[in-house]
C-alpha positions in Angstrom: -27.1 -0.4 -0.6 -23.8 1.4 -0.9 -21.6 3.8 0.8 -22.6 7.1 2.2 -19.7 8.8 3.9 -19.6 8.7 7.7 -18.9 12.0 9.3 -17.4 10.9 12.6 -14.0 9.3 13.3 -14.4 6.5 15.8 -11.7 4.8 17.9 -12.5 1.5 19.4 -10.2 -0.6 21.6 -10.6 -4.4 21.1 -8.6 -7.4 22.0 -8.4 -8.1 18.3 -5.0 -6.5 17.3 -4.3 -3.3 15.3 -7.7 -1.9 15.3 -7.8 1.3 13.1 -10.5 3.9 12.9 -10.9 5.4 9.4 -13.2 7.2 7.1 -15.9 4.7 6.2 -18.8 4.2 3.9 -22.2 2.9 5.0 -23.3 -0.7 4.7 -24.0 -2.3 1.4 -26.5 -5.2 1.1 -26.1 -8.5 -0.5 -28.7 -10.7 -2.0 -28.8 -14.4 -0.9 -27.2 -16.9 -3.2 -27.2 -20.7 -3.5 -24.2 -22.4 -3.1 -19.1 -30.2 -4.1 -19.4 -34.7 -5.5 -16.3 -36.7 -5.3 -15.1 -39.3 -2.9 -11.9 -39.6 -0.9 -10.1 -37.5 1.7 -8.9 -34.0 1.5 -5.1 -33.6 1.1 -2.8 -33.4 4.1 -1.1 -30.2 5.2 -0.9 -27.7 2.3 2.5 -27.4 0.7 4.6 -24.3 1.5 4.1 -21.6 -1.0 1.3 -19.5 -2.4 -1.9 -20.6 -4.3 -1.9 -19.9 -8.0 -4.2 -19.1 -10.9 -3.5 -19.0 -14.6 0.2 -19.6 -13.8 0.4 -16.6 -11.4 0.9 -17.1 -7.7 -1.9 -15.3 -5.7 0.3 -13.1 -3.5 3.5 -14.2 -1.7 3.4 -17.0 0.8 3.7 -14.5 3.7 0.6 -12.7 2.6 -2.2 -12.7 5.2 -4.5 -14.6 2.9 -1.9 -17.4 2.7 -1.0 -17.7 6.4 -2.2 -20.6 8.4 -4.0 -19.7 11.7 -4.7 -23.2 13.1 -2.1 -22.8 15.9 -2.8 -19.2 16.9 -4.3 -18.3 20.2 -8.0 -17.4 20.5 -8.7 -13.6 20.8 -9.9 -12.6 24.3 -13.2 -11.2 23.0 -13.9 -14.0 20.6 -17.2 -15.0 22.1 -18.6 -11.5 22.1 -17.6 -10.9 18.5 -19.0 -14.2 17.3 -22.3 -13.4 19.0 -22.6 -10.1 17.1 -22.3 -12.0 13.8 -24.7 -14.8 14.8 -24.2 -17.7 17.1 -26.9 -19.9 15.7 -26.8 -18.7 12.1 -25.6 -21.5 9.7 -22.7 -21.3 7.3 -23.8 -20.7 3.7 -21.7 -21.3 0.6 -22.5 -18.3 -1.5 -21.3 -20.0 -4.6 -21.9 -23.1 -6.7 -23.3 -23.9 -10.1 -26.3 -21.8 -11.1 -28.6 -19.6 -9.1 -31.6 -17.7 -10.4 -30.5 -18.4 -14.0 -26.9 -17.1 -13.6 -23.6 -18.6 -12.5 -23.6 -18.6 -8.7 -20.6 -16.9 -7.2 -18.0 -14.2 -8.0 -16.6 -15.2 -11.5 -13.0 -14.8 -12.5 -12.0 -13.9 -16.1 -8.5 -14.7 -17.2 -7.1 -12.6 -20.1 -3.8 -12.1 -22.0 -1.8 -8.9 -22.1 -3.3 -8.0 -25.5 -6.9 -7.4 -24.4 -8.1 -3.9 -25.1 -8.3 -1.6 -22.1 -11.7 0.1 -21.6 -12.1 3.4 -19.8 -14.0 3.1 -16.5 -15.8 6.0 -14.8 -15.9 5.5 -11.0 -18.4 6.8 -8.5 -15.8 6.6 -5.8 -12.9 7.8 -8.0 -10.8 9.2 -5.2 -10.4 5.7 -3.7 -10.2 3.8 -7.0 -7.1 2.8 -9.1 -6.6 3.9 -12.6 -9.2 4.4 -15.3 -8.4 1.7 -17.9 -9.2 -2.0 -17.2 -8.8 -5.0 -19.5 -12.5 -5.8 -20.0 -13.1 -8.0 -23.1 -16.6 -8.3 -24.6 -18.6 -10.7 -22.6 -16.4 -10.5 -19.4 -18.2 -12.3 -16.6 -20.2 -10.2 -14.1 -21.3 -11.5 -10.7 -24.9 -12.4 -11.0 -24.9 -12.1 -14.8 -25.4 -9.1 -17.1 -28.9 -8.3 -15.7 -27.9 -8.6 -12.1 -29.1 -6.0 -9.6 -26.6 -7.1 -6.9 -23.0 -6.2 -6.3 -21.9 -6.9 -9.9 -18.3 -7.6 -9.1 -15.9 -8.1 -12.1 -12.6 -9.8 -11.5 -10.0 -10.0 -14.3 -6.6 -11.6 -14.1 -4.1 -10.7 -16.7 -1.9 -13.8 -17.0 0.8 -11.9 -18.8 1.5 -9.5 -16.0 0.0 -11.4 -13.1 -2.2 -8.4 -12.3 -5.7 -8.6 -10.7 -8.2 -6.0 -11.8 -11.4 -5.8 -9.6 -14.6 -3.7 -10.0 -17.6 -3.2 -7.9 -21.1 -2.3 -9.3 -19.7 -2.7 -12.9 -21.9 -1.7 -15.8 -20.9 -1.8 -19.5 -21.8 1.2 -21.6 -21.8 1.6 -25.4 -21.6 -2.1 -25.9 -18.7 -2.5 -23.5 -16.5 0.2 -25.1 -16.6 2.0 -21.8 -17.8 1.2 -18.3 -19.3 2.7 -15.2 -18.4 1.3 -11.8 -18.7 2.1 -8.1 -15.1 1.5 -7.3 -12.1 -0.3 -8.7 -8.8 -1.7 -7.4 -5.7 -3.1 -9.1 -3.5 -5.6 -7.3 -0.1 -7.0 -8.4 -0.2 -10.6 -7.4 3.5 -10.8 -6.7 3.4 -8.1 -4.1 2.1 -7.7 -0.5 1.4 -4.0 -1.1 -1.7 -2.7 0.8 -4.1 0.0 -0.3 -3.7 3.4 1.4 -5.3 3.5 4.8 -9.0 4.4 4.6 -9.3 3.3 1.0 -12.0 1.0 -0.2 -11.5 -1.5 -3.1 -14.1 -3.5 -5.0 -14.8 -4.8 -1.5 -16.0 -2.9 1.6 -12.9 -3.9 3.6 -10.4 -2.5 1.0 -9.2 -6.0 0.4 -8.7 -7.9 -2.8 -11.5 -10.4 -3.5 -9.7 -12.9 -5.7 -7.5 -14.5 -2.9 -10.6 -15.2 -0.7 -12.6 -17.2 -3.3 -13.0 -20.9 -3.1 -12.3 -22.4 -6.5 -13.4 -25.8 -7.8 -9.9 -26.6 -9.2 -8.5 -26.3 -5.6 -11.1 -28.6 -4.2 -10.6 -31.1 -7.0 -6.9 -31.0 -6.2 -7.7 -31.8 -2.5 -6.9 -28.6 -0.6 -7.8 -24.9 -0.4 -4.5 -23.3 0.8 -5.7 -19.8 1.7 -8.3 -18.0 3.9 -11.8 -17.5 2.6 -13.8 -14.3 2.3 -17.1 -14.0 4.2 -19.8 -11.5 5.1 -21.6 -10.5 8.3 -24.7 -8.4 9.0 -23.0 -6.4 11.7 -19.6 -4.7 11.1 -18.3 -1.8 13.1 -16.7 1.6 12.3 -13.2 0.2 12.4 -10.9 -2.3 10.7 -7.9 -4.5 11.5 -5.0 -5.5 9.4 -5.0 -6.4 6.5 -8.2 -4.5 5.9 -8.0 -0.8 5.0 -11.5 0.4 5.1 -14.8 0.0 7.0 -18.5 0.2 6.0 -20.1 0.3 9.4 -23.5 -1.3 9.7 -23.7 -1.4 13.5 -21.9 0.0 16.5 -20.8 -1.0 20.0 -17.8 -2.3 21.8 -18.0 -5.7 20.1 -19.1 -4.8 16.6 -16.8 -6.9 14.4 -14.1 -5.0 12.4 -13.5 -5.5 8.8 -10.5 -7.8 8.4 -11.5 -9.9 11.4 -9.9 -13.4 11.1 -11.8 -16.5 12.3 -11.3 -20.2 12.1 -13.4 -23.3 12.5 -12.7 -24.9 15.9 -10.3 -27.8 15.8 -12.6 -30.0 17.7 -15.6 -29.7 15.3 -16.3 -33.0 13.7 -16.3 -32.6 9.9 -15.8 -36.3 9.0 -19.4 -36.7 7.9 -19.4 -33.9 5.4 -19.4 -34.7 1.7 -16.0 -34.4 0.1 -16.3 -30.9 -1.5 -17.8 -29.5 1.7 -15.1 -31.2 3.8 -12.3 -29.7 1.8 -13.8 -26.2 2.4 -14.2 -27.1 6.1 -10.6 -28.2 6.4 -9.5 -24.9 4.9 -11.7 -23.1 7.5 -9.7 -24.9 10.2 -6.3 -24.3 8.8 -6.5 -20.9 7.1 -9.8 -19.6 8.5 -11.8 -16.8 6.9 -11.6 -13.0 6.8 -14.5 -10.5 7.2 -14.6 -8.5 4.0 -18.1 -7.1 3.5 -21.6 -6.5 4.9 -24.1 -9.2 4.1 -25.8 -12.2 5.5 -24.1 -14.0 8.3 -21.4 -16.6 7.5 -21.8 -16.3 3.7 -18.6 -17.7 2.3 -17.5 -16.6 -1.2 -16.4 -18.7 -4.1 -16.2 -18.7 -7.9 -19.0 -20.4 -9.9 -18.3 -23.6 -11.6 -20.7 -26.2 -13.1 -18.7 -29.0 -11.5 -19.6 -27.9 -8.0 -22.2 -30.2 -6.3 -24.6 -27.7 -4.8 -26.3 -30.3 -2.5 -22.9 -31.4 -1.1 -21.8 -27.8 -0.6 -24.9 -26.9 1.3 -24.1 -29.6 3.9 -21.8 -26.8 5.3 -25.0 -25.4 6.9 -24.4 -28.1 9.6 -21.9 -25.6 10.9 -23.0 -22.4 12.7 -21.4 -19.4 14.4 -20.9 -21.5 17.6 -18.4 -23.6 15.7 -16.0 -20.7 15.1 -13.5 -18.6 17.1 -11.7 -15.3 16.4 -8.0 -15.7 16.3 -5.3 -13.4 17.7 -3.0 -12.7 14.7 -0.5 -10.4 16.4 2.3 -13.0 16.2 2.0 -13.4 12.4 4.0 -11.3 9.9 2.3 -8.1 8.8 3.8 -7.5 5.3 2.8 -4.4 3.5 2.8 -2.1 6.5 
């Protein structure tokens, strides 16, 4: 489901900082997915700097996605917010190898600066960027070409370090032109935010790319950024760095888009298989950010045949009770 415009403007005061009410679009659903095996111990504290892909850093080191949250205080209303998402619901890696015959996760396509730009017609054109995107023939679509799900497309132009993202993307005329629900373009060297109230290819108005778990990171021993996750209940408000909401519930403790959580420091993850343990360490250090409506605690990643699905699914030992909402007011807020 996707985005019917809300007619009311709602202001909600939470202990979570910088809550903003804005024009929102209604909840969109998400189909369930399936969701690492090496030995050894995850790397120690992540090196200073930003994660990279295709030779491009994925936003500056001060970007919210790249800020550690393991030493931040717990938000005063953490327990109530967690309860609205699901105290007993297990964590689910919404990525892995193959699910239902298609690569499992949100794929990333890397292109050069010479790829032909295709015109894209947007359903939500007033909140979308540009009209020409580098979409080579055979570009990867979330869920595969026959998918009836969110059909995200993420393309990184390695020549310009630009991230192009589409939601509900459908090729037309053999890929010479495309239709999409919405689209957003992010320059990976910048902390620039989308205009307040704007969606992106994600309901929260955030980029998707920086919140994906990637196999190459786990193989290297550390995920050095926050992860993207979904929840079945999100409120008519958002917090930095989100720019948009897509309310699926209401009430004082309805979680806002952009909410930042972390795995509690005292949760024992030593028994998890290596790939799952690397993900869990990242959830302790960098946490995760609420970015879309969907099943509770579904964590996003890019598909890769080298994932070990059975090992990743050991993350379901964790549940909502193992997390806490963090108070991010002391962190830099670049882009505002």
